Biopython code that builds the backbone (N, CA, C, O; Angstrom):
import numpy as np
from Bio.PDB.StructureBuilder import StructureBuilder

atoms = [
    (1, "MET", "N", (0.842, -1.186, 0.000)),
    (1, "MET", "CA", (0.000, 0.000, 0.000)),
    (1, "MET", "C", (0.887, 1.248, 0.000)),
    (1, "MET", "O", (1.840, 1.347, 0.772)),
    (2, "GLU", "N", (0.562, 2.177, -0.860)),
    (2, "GLU", "CA", (1.343, 3.405, -1.001)),
    (2, "GLU", "C", (1.159, 4.307, 0.229)),
    (2, "GLU", "O", (0.067, 4.400, 0.791)),
    (3, "GLU", "N", (2.244, 4.960, 0.627)),
    (3, "GLU", "CA", (2.202, 5.911, 1.739)),
    (3, "GLU", "C", (1.270, 7.073, 1.361)),
    (3, "GLU", "O", (1.304, 7.560, 0.231)),
    (4, "ASP", "N", (0.451, 7.503, 2.304)),
    (4, "ASP", "CA", (-0.473, 8.604, 2.058)),
    (4, "ASP", "C", (0.299, 9.922, 2.013)),
    (4, "ASP", "O", (0.805, 10.370, 3.043)),
    (5, "TRP", "N", (0.398, 10.545, 0.853)),
    (5, "TRP", "CA", (1.152, 11.775, 0.655)),
    (5, "TRP", "C", (0.604, 12.922, 1.487)),
    (5, "TRP", "O", (1.344, 13.844, 1.830)),
    (6, "ARG", "N", (-0.694, 12.878, 1.820)),
    (6, "ARG", "CA", (-1.312, 13.957, 2.592)),
    (6, "ARG", "C", (-0.717, 14.064, 3.994)),
    (6, "ARG", "O", (-0.601, 15.158, 4.546)),
    (7, "LYS", "N", (-0.342, 12.923, 4.563)),
    (7, "LYS", "CA", (0.244, 12.926, 5.909)),
    (7, "LYS", "C", (1.535, 13.745, 5.922)),
    (7, "LYS", "O", (1.760, 14.534, 6.839)),
    (8, "GLU", "N", (2.373, 13.559, 4.916)),
    (8, "GLU", "CA", (3.628, 14.308, 4.805)),
    (8, "GLU", "C", (3.363, 15.815, 4.719)),
    (8, "GLU", "O", (4.047, 16.608, 5.366)),
    (9, "LYS", "N", (2.371, 16.201, 3.918)),
    (9, "LYS", "CA", (2.035, 17.618, 3.764)),
    (9, "LYS", "C", (1.505, 18.210, 5.067)),
    (9, "LYS", "O", (1.886, 19.315, 5.454)),
    (10, "VAL", "N", (0.620, 17.468, 5.744)),
    (10, "VAL", "CA", (0.053, 17.951, 7.002)),
    (10, "VAL", "C", (1.152, 18.143, 8.043)),
    (10, "VAL", "O", (1.177, 19.160, 8.736)),
    (11, "ILE", "N", (2.053, 17.183, 8.156)),
    (11, "ILE", "CA", (3.147, 17.286, 9.128)),
    (11, "ILE", "C", (4.047, 18.471, 8.801)),
    (11, "ILE", "O", (4.446, 19.209, 9.702)),
    (12, "LEU", "N", (4.365, 18.660, 7.544)),
    (12, "LEU", "CA", (5.211, 19.777, 7.130)),
    (12, "LEU", "C", (4.567, 21.121, 7.481)),
    (12, "LEU", "O", (5.216, 21.989, 8.064)),
    (13, "ILE", "N", (3.310, 21.288, 7.132)),
    (13, "ILE", "CA", (2.600, 22.541, 7.410)),
    (13, "ILE", "C", (2.439, 22.738, 8.912)),
    (13, "ILE", "O", (2.644, 23.837, 9.428)),
    (14, "HIS", "N", (2.074, 21.672, 9.604)),
    (14, "HIS", "CA", (1.911, 21.703, 11.068)),
    (14, "HIS", "C", (3.192, 22.189, 11.744)),
    (14, "HIS", "O", (3.146, 23.067, 12.605)),
    (15, "ASN", "N", (4.319, 21.626, 11.360)),
    (15, "ASN", "CA", (5.602, 22.007, 11.958)),
    (15, "ASN", "C", (5.964, 23.455, 11.644)),
    (15, "ASN", "O", (6.501, 24.158, 12.500)),
    (16, "MET", "N", (5.677, 23.899, 10.436)),
    (16, "MET", "CA", (5.956, 25.289, 10.059)),
    (16, "MET", "C", (5.117, 26.251, 10.897)),
    (16, "MET", "O", (5.620, 27.276, 11.356)),
    (17, "ILE", "N", (3.857, 25.928, 11.094)),
    (17, "ILE", "CA", (2.971, 26.799, 11.870)),
    (17, "ILE", "C", (3.450, 26.887, 13.315)),
    (17, "ILE", "O", (3.561, 27.980, 13.869)),
    (18, "LEU", "N", (3.729, 25.755, 13.914)),
    (18, "LEU", "CA", (4.135, 25.763, 15.321)),
    (18, "LEU", "C", (5.505, 26.406, 15.520)),
    (18, "LEU", "O", (5.710, 27.131, 16.494)),
    (19, "LYS", "N", (6.429, 26.154, 14.624)),
    (19, "LYS", "CA", (7.789, 26.683, 14.762)),
    (19, "LYS", "C", (7.848, 28.172, 14.441)),
    (19, "LYS", "O", (8.390, 28.962, 15.214)),
    (20, "GLU", "N", (7.293, 28.542, 13.312)),
    (20, "GLU", "CA", (7.426, 29.914, 12.825)),
    (20, "GLU", "C", (6.457, 30.893, 13.483)),
    (20, "GLU", "O", (6.797, 32.060, 13.679)),
    (21, "GLN", "N", (5.297, 30.447, 13.814)),
    (21, "GLN", "CA", (4.290, 31.373, 14.309)),
    (21, "GLN", "C", (4.088, 31.305, 15.821)),
    (21, "GLN", "O", (3.528, 32.228, 16.413)),
    (22, "GLY", "N", (4.537, 30.225, 16.447)),
    (22, "GLY", "CA", (4.393, 30.105, 17.893)),
    (22, "GLY", "C", (2.957, 29.991, 18.362)),
    (22, "GLY", "O", (2.632, 30.405, 19.474)),
    (23, "LEU", "N", (2.103, 29.440, 17.535)),
    (23, "LEU", "CA", (0.698, 29.292, 17.892)),
    (23, "LEU", "C", (0.462, 27.975, 18.633)),
    (23, "LEU", "O", (1.245, 27.033, 18.512)),
    (24, "LYS", "N", (-0.610, 27.924, 19.387)),
    (24, "LYS", "CA", (-0.999, 26.692, 20.068)),
    (24, "LYS", "C", (-1.883, 25.871, 19.139)),
    (24, "LYS", "O", (-2.614, 26.413, 18.310)),
    (25, "GLU", "N", (-1.802, 24.552, 19.293)),
    (25, "GLU", "CA", (-2.592, 23.642, 18.472)),
    (25, "GLU", "C", (-3.705, 23.034, 19.310)),
    (25, "GLU", "O", (-3.487, 22.664, 20.464)),
    (26, "TYR", "N", (-4.895, 22.931, 18.735)),
    (26, "TYR", "CA", (-6.022, 22.280, 19.384)),
    (26, "TYR", "C", (-7.019, 21.852, 18.313)),
    (26, "TYR", "O", (-6.820, 22.131, 17.131)),
    (27, "ILE", "N", (-8.067, 21.190, 18.713)),
    (27, "ILE", "CA", (-9.094, 20.722, 17.776)),
    (27, "ILE", "C", (-10.277, 21.680, 17.819)),
    (27, "ILE", "O", (-10.743, 22.063, 18.892)),
    (28, "ASN", "N", (-10.757, 22.062, 16.634)),
    (28, "ASN", "CA", (-11.906, 22.944, 16.503)),
    (28, "ASN", "C", (-12.617, 22.545, 15.220)),
    (28, "ASN", "O", (-11.974, 22.421, 14.178)),
    (29, "TYR", "N", (-13.913, 22.342, 15.270)),
    (29, "TYR", "CA", (-14.686, 21.887, 14.111)),
    (29, "TYR", "C", (-14.103, 20.597, 13.514)),
    (29, "TYR", "O", (-14.087, 20.426, 12.295)),
    (30, "LYS", "N", (-13.636, 19.712, 14.362)),
    (30, "LYS", "CA", (-13.070, 18.413, 13.971)),
    (30, "LYS", "C", (-11.842, 18.548, 13.067)),
    (30, "LYS", "O", (-11.544, 17.649, 12.282)),
    (31, "MET", "N", (-11.129, 19.679, 13.180)),
    (31, "MET", "CA", (-9.908, 19.907, 12.417)),
    (31, "MET", "C", (-8.830, 20.402, 13.369)),
    (31, "MET", "O", (-9.119, 20.869, 14.471)),
    (32, "LEU", "N", (-7.571, 20.289, 12.920)),
    (32, "LEU", "CA", (-6.499, 20.925, 13.665)),
    (32, "LEU", "C", (-6.705, 22.432, 13.565)),
    (32, "LEU", "O", (-6.950, 22.966, 12.483)),
    (33, "ALA", "N", (-6.602, 23.109, 14.704)),
    (33, "ALA", "CA", (-6.771, 24.560, 14.737)),
    (33, "ALA", "C", (-5.552, 25.173, 15.392)),
    (33, "ALA", "O", (-4.911, 24.550, 16.238)),
    (34, "TYR", "N", (-5.233, 26.393, 15.000)),
    (34, "TYR", "CA", (-4.060, 27.084, 15.527)),
    (34, "TYR", "C", (-4.441, 28.497, 15.916)),
    (34, "TYR", "O", (-5.059, 29.225, 15.139)),
    (35, "GLY", "N", (-4.071, 28.872, 17.114)),
    (35, "GLY", "CA", (-4.341, 30.209, 17.626)),
    (35, "GLY", "C", (-3.794, 30.328, 19.029)),
    (35, "GLY", "O", (-2.932, 29.556, 19.449)),
    (36, "ASP", "N", (-4.312, 31.309, 19.744)),
    (36, "ASP", "CA", (-3.854, 31.490, 21.118)),
    (36, "ASP", "C", (-4.706, 30.700, 22.106)),
    (36, "ASP", "O", (-4.388, 30.660, 23.294)),
    (37, "GLY", "N", (-5.779, 30.072, 21.638)),
    (37, "GLY", "CA", (-6.654, 29.257, 22.482)),
    (37, "GLY", "C", (-7.704, 30.059, 23.214)),
    (37, "GLY", "O", (-8.580, 29.482, 23.859)),
    (38, "LYS", "N", (-7.639, 31.370, 23.131)),
    (38, "LYS", "CA", (-8.589, 32.233, 23.838)),
    (38, "LYS", "C", (-9.642, 32.791, 22.898)),
    (38, "LYS", "O", (-10.790, 32.993, 23.295)),
    (39, "GLN", "N", (-9.257, 33.040, 21.659)),
    (39, "GLN", "CA", (-10.169, 33.587, 20.664)),
    (39, "GLN", "C", (-10.388, 32.550, 19.570)),
    (39, "GLN", "O", (-9.883, 31.431, 19.649)),
    (40, "GLU", "N", (-11.139, 32.933, 18.560)),
    (40, "GLU", "CA", (-11.329, 32.049, 17.412)),
    (40, "GLU", "C", (-9.973, 31.706, 16.808)),
    (40, "GLU", "O", (-9.075, 32.549, 16.800)),
    (41, "PRO", "N", (-9.805, 30.484, 16.303)),
    (41, "PRO", "CA", (-8.525, 30.099, 15.693)),
    (41, "PRO", "C", (-8.171, 30.992, 14.507)),
    (41, "PRO", "O", (-9.048, 31.494, 13.804)),
    (42, "LEU", "N", (-6.879, 31.176, 14.303)),
    (42, "LEU", "CA", (-6.409, 31.931, 13.147)),
    (42, "LEU", "C", (-6.395, 31.060, 11.903)),
    (42, "LEU", "O", (-6.651, 31.537, 10.797)),
    (43, "LEU", "N", (-6.092, 29.764, 12.091)),
    (43, "LEU", "CA", (-5.942, 28.821, 10.984)),
    (43, "LEU", "C", (-6.585, 27.486, 11.340)),
    (43, "LEU", "O", (-6.668, 27.114, 12.511)),
    (44, "HIS", "N", (-7.037, 26.774, 10.313)),
    (44, "HIS", "CA", (-7.461, 25.381, 10.444)),
    (44, "HIS", "C", (-6.698, 24.577, 9.392)),
    (44, "HIS", "O", (-6.410, 25.084, 8.308)),
    (45, "LEU", "N", (-6.378, 23.344, 9.709)),
    (45, "LEU", "CA", (-5.656, 22.465, 8.788)),
    (45, "LEU", "C", (-6.395, 21.141, 8.722)),
    (45, "LEU", "O", (-6.739, 20.565, 9.754)),
    (46, "ASN", "N", (-6.640, 20.655, 7.510)),
    (46, "ASN", "CA", (-7.407, 19.424, 7.356)),
    (46, "ASN", "C", (-7.016, 18.709, 6.062)),
    (46, "ASN", "O", (-6.793, 19.352, 5.036)),
    (47, "ALA", "N", (-6.936, 17.400, 6.114)),
    (47, "ALA", "CA", (-6.652, 16.591, 4.920)),
    (47, "ALA", "C", (-7.976, 16.193, 4.269)),
    (47, "ALA", "O", (-8.818, 15.551, 4.897)),
    (48, "GLN", "N", (-8.148, 16.577, 3.020)),
    (48, "GLN", "CA", (-9.299, 16.190, 2.222)),
    (48, "GLN", "C", (-8.894, 14.994, 1.359)),
    (48, "GLN", "O", (-7.762, 14.519, 1.449)),
    (49, "LYS", "N", (-9.805, 14.513, 0.531)),
    (49, "LYS", "CA", (-9.509, 13.346, -0.297)),
    (49, "LYS", "C", (-8.363, 13.601, -1.281)),
    (49, "LYS", "O", (-7.465, 12.770, -1.412)),
    (50, "ASN", "N", (-8.391, 14.739, -1.969)),
    (50, "ASN", "CA", (-7.422, 15.008, -3.029)),
    (50, "ASN", "C", (-6.443, 16.140, -2.726)),
    (50, "ASN", "O", (-5.615, 16.485, -3.569)),
    (51, "TYR", "N", (-6.531, 16.709, -1.549)),
    (51, "TYR", "CA", (-5.643, 17.818, -1.189)),
    (51, "TYR", "C", (-5.676, 18.044, 0.314)),
    (51, "TYR", "O", (-6.506, 17.479, 1.026)),
    (52, "VAL", "N", (-4.764, 18.875, 0.777)),
    (52, "VAL", "CA", (-4.731, 19.311, 2.164)),
    (52, "VAL", "C", (-5.175, 20.763, 2.167)),
    (52, "VAL", "O", (-4.685, 21.558, 1.364)),
    (53, "SER", "N", (-6.086, 21.121, 3.048)),
    (53, "SER", "CA", (-6.603, 22.482, 3.094)),
    (53, "SER", "C", (-6.068, 23.227, 4.299)),
    (53, "SER", "O", (-6.064, 22.713, 5.418)),
    (54, "LEU", "N", (-5.621, 24.434, 4.056)),
    (54, "LEU", "CA", (-5.245, 25.358, 5.114)),
    (54, "LEU", "C", (-6.274, 26.481, 5.055)),
    (54, "LEU", "O", (-6.251, 27.315, 4.150)),
    (55, "TYR", "N", (-7.180, 26.491, 6.039)),
    (55, "TYR", "CA", (-8.240, 27.490, 6.076)),
    (55, "TYR", "C", (-7.721, 28.735, 6.774)),
    (55, "TYR", "O", (-7.313, 28.687, 7.935)),
    (56, "VAL", "N", (-7.739, 29.840, 6.059)),
    (56, "VAL", "CA", (-7.132, 31.076, 6.539)),
    (56, "VAL", "C", (-8.130, 32.235, 6.637)),
    (56, "VAL", "O", (-7.737, 33.354, 6.967)),
    (57, "GLY", "N", (-9.376, 31.991, 6.363)),
    (57, "GLY", "CA", (-10.328, 33.096, 6.332)),
    (57, "GLY", "C", (-10.220, 33.812, 5.002)),
    (57, "GLY", "O", (-10.063, 33.167, 3.965)),
    (58, "ASN", "N", (-10.300, 35.112, 5.011)),
    (58, "ASN", "CA", (-10.256, 35.900, 3.782)),
    (58, "ASN", "C", (-8.809, 36.183, 3.393)),
    (58, "ASN", "O", (-8.160, 37.033, 4.002)),
    (59, "ILE", "N", (-8.307, 35.489, 2.400)),
    (59, "ILE", "CA", (-6.910, 35.613, 1.970)),
    (59, "ILE", "C", (-6.602, 37.005, 1.425)),
    (59, "ILE", "O", (-5.446, 37.428, 1.436)),
    (60, "ASP", "N", (-7.607, 37.714, 0.955)),
    (60, "ASP", "CA", (-7.385, 39.040, 0.392)),
    (60, "ASP", "C", (-7.034, 40.085, 1.447)),
    (60, "ASP", "O", (-6.680, 41.213, 1.103)),
    (61, "LYS", "N", (-7.125, 39.726, 2.720)),
    (61, "LYS", "CA", (-6.710, 40.640, 3.790)),
    (61, "LYS", "C", (-5.189, 40.761, 3.857)),
    (61, "LYS", "O", (-4.664, 41.722, 4.419)),
    (62, "VAL", "N", (-4.490, 39.792, 3.289)),
    (62, "VAL", "CA", (-3.030, 39.814, 3.293)),
    (62, "VAL", "C", (-2.553, 40.496, 2.015)),
    (62, "VAL", "O", (-2.870, 40.054, 0.911)),
    (63, "GLU", "N", (-1.792, 41.573, 2.170)),
    (63, "GLU", "CA", (-1.310, 42.315, 1.018)),
    (63, "GLU", "C", (-0.468, 41.417, 0.114)),
    (63, "GLU", "O", (0.426, 40.717, 0.589)),
    (64, "LYS", "N", (-0.747, 41.437, -1.159)),
    (64, "LYS", "CA", (-0.042, 40.662, -2.180)),
    (64, "LYS", "C", (-0.171, 39.154, -1.982)),
    (64, "LYS", "O", (0.655, 38.400, -2.496)),
    (65, "ALA", "N", (-1.175, 38.704, -1.258)),
    (65, "ALA", "CA", (-1.334, 37.276, -0.990)),
    (65, "ALA", "C", (-1.535, 36.481, -2.271)),
    (65, "ALA", "O", (-0.931, 35.421, -2.439)),
    (66, "ARG", "N", (-2.365, 36.968, -3.170)),
    (66, "ARG", "CA", (-2.627, 36.237, -4.416)),
    (66, "ARG", "C", (-1.339, 36.071, -5.214)),
    (66, "ARG", "O", (-1.120, 35.028, -5.831)),
    (67, "GLU", "N", (-0.506, 37.072, -5.204)),
    (67, "GLU", "CA", (0.769, 37.013, -5.908)),
    (67, "GLU", "C", (1.699, 35.978, -5.270)),
    (67, "GLU", "O", (2.336, 35.193, -5.972)),
    (68, "LEU", "N", (1.770, 35.980, -3.960)),
    (68, "LEU", "CA", (2.640, 35.048, -3.238)),
    (68, "LEU", "C", (2.174, 33.597, -3.350)),
    (68, "LEU", "O", (2.985, 32.672, -3.398)),
    (69, "LEU", "N", (0.870, 33.419, -3.390)),
    (69, "LEU", "CA", (0.290, 32.069, -3.376)),
    (69, "LEU", "C", (-0.120, 31.589, -4.763)),
    (69, "LEU", "O", (-0.893, 30.638, -4.882)),
    (70, "ASN", "N", (0.376, 32.220, -5.794)),
    (70, "ASN", "CA", (0.005, 31.906, -7.163)),
    (70, "ASN", "C", (0.098, 30.412, -7.516)),
    (70, "ASN", "O", (-0.788, 29.923, -8.218)),
    (71, "PRO", "N", (1.123, 29.655, -7.069)),
    (71, "PRO", "CA", (1.192, 28.243, -7.470)),
    (71, "PRO", "C", (0.114, 27.358, -6.838)),
    (71, "PRO", "O", (-0.084, 26.223, -7.271)),
    (72, "PHE", "N", (-0.579, 27.865, -5.821)),
    (72, "PHE", "CA", (-1.563, 27.053, -5.112)),
    (72, "PHE", "C", (-2.961, 27.263, -5.664)),
    (72, "PHE", "O", (-3.277, 28.315, -6.220)),
    (73, "ASP", "N", (-3.785, 26.252, -5.501)),
    (73, "ASP", "CA", (-5.202, 26.342, -5.813)),
    (73, "ASP", "C", (-5.862, 26.954, -4.578)),
    (73, "ASP", "O", (-5.705, 26.439, -3.471)),
    (74, "MET", "N", (-6.592, 28.042, -4.761)),
    (74, "MET", "CA", (-7.200, 28.712, -3.624)),
    (74, "MET", "C", (-8.708, 28.757, -3.748)),
    (74, "MET", "O", (-9.256, 28.953, -4.833)),
    (75, "GLY", "N", (-9.365, 28.573, -2.625)),
    (75, "GLY", "CA", (-10.803, 28.738, -2.540)),
    (75, "GLY", "C", (-11.095, 30.084, -1.914)),
    (75, "GLY", "O", (-10.197, 30.914, -1.767)),
    (76, "LYS", "N", (-12.338, 30.306, -1.545)),
    (76, "LYS", "CA", (-12.736, 31.583, -0.966)),
    (76, "LYS", "C", (-11.990, 31.854, 0.341)),
    (76, "LYS", "O", (-11.596, 32.991, 0.600)),
    (77, "GLY", "N", (-11.797, 30.843, 1.150)),
    (77, "GLY", "CA", (-11.134, 31.042, 2.435)),
    (77, "GLY", "C", (-10.063, 30.015, 2.734)),
    (77, "GLY", "O", (-9.658, 29.854, 3.886)),
    (78, "CYS", "N", (-9.595, 29.314, 1.699)),
    (78, "CYS", "CA", (-8.602, 28.278, 1.960)),
    (78, "CYS", "C", (-7.546, 28.214, 0.860)),
    (78, "CYS", "O", (-7.732, 28.680, -0.264)),
    (79, "ILE", "N", (-6.441, 27.617, 1.249)),
    (79, "ILE", "CA", (-5.367, 27.325, 0.308)),
    (79, "ILE", "C", (-5.337, 25.809, 0.184)),
    (79, "ILE", "O", (-5.231, 25.110, 1.192)),
    (80, "ARG", "N", (-5.428, 25.294, -1.029)),
    (80, "ARG", "CA", (-5.435, 23.851, -1.250)),
    (80, "ARG", "C", (-4.032, 23.416, -1.680)),
    (80, "ARG", "O", (-3.496, 23.901, -2.676)),
    (81, "ILE", "N", (-3.457, 22.507, -0.922)),
    (81, "ILE", "CA", (-2.130, 21.980, -1.233)),
    (81, "ILE", "C", (-2.317, 20.587, -1.827)),
    (81, "ILE", "O", (-2.756, 19.665, -1.140)),
    (82, "LYS", "N", (-1.987, 20.446, -3.081)),
    (82, "LYS", "CA", (-2.170, 19.176, -3.762)),
    (82, "LYS", "C", (-0.890, 18.357, -3.734)),
    (82, "LYS", "O", (0.135, 18.819, -3.234)),
    (83, "LYS", "N", (-0.946, 17.161, -4.260)),
    (83, "LYS", "CA", (0.204, 16.256, -4.224)),
    (83, "LYS", "C", (1.421, 16.879, -4.891)),
    (83, "LYS", "O", (2.532, 16.791, -4.369)),
    (84, "THR", "N", (1.216, 17.498, -6.021)),
    (84, "THR", "CA", (2.305, 18.180, -6.713)),
    (84, "THR", "C", (1.859, 19.585, -7.068)),
    (84, "THR", "O", (0.685, 19.827, -7.346)),
    (85, "LEU", "N", (2.797, 20.497, -7.055)),
    (85, "LEU", "CA", (2.497, 21.873, -7.461)),
    (85, "LEU", "C", (2.816, 22.026, -8.934)),
    (85, "LEU", "O", (3.673, 21.316, -9.461)),
    (86, "PRO", "N", (2.131, 22.953, -9.609)),
    (86, "PRO", "CA", (2.420, 23.162, -11.040)),
    (86, "PRO", "C", (3.820, 23.687, -11.253)),
    (86, "PRO", "O", (4.226, 23.918, -12.392)),
]
sb = StructureBuilder()
sb.init_structure("model")
sb.init_model(0)
sb.init_chain("A")
sb.init_seg("    ")
for serial, (resi, resn, name, xyz) in enumerate(atoms, 1):
    if name == "N":
        sb.init_residue(resn, " ", resi, " ")
    sb.init_atom(name, np.array(xyz, "f"), 0.0, 1.0, " ", f" {name:<3s}", serial, name[0])
structure = sb.get_structure()
């Protein structure tokens, strides 16, 4: 059985969030959530069938976000990380 590629992506993103941002991890809406634990989470992370989703709210609040995230498939409030990037 092939190793699930989504696990590798989730671990990579999880480690980056905890190391770089210093946020606390907990469960919210049955997903990994990251924040200070006192207010609504800043981020959610979840493995879907064909991609890993990083839910960030409104990405347009970040200046030049669309430019920076161009290689990723983005939804209204999430960044979709697929097995391979274009």
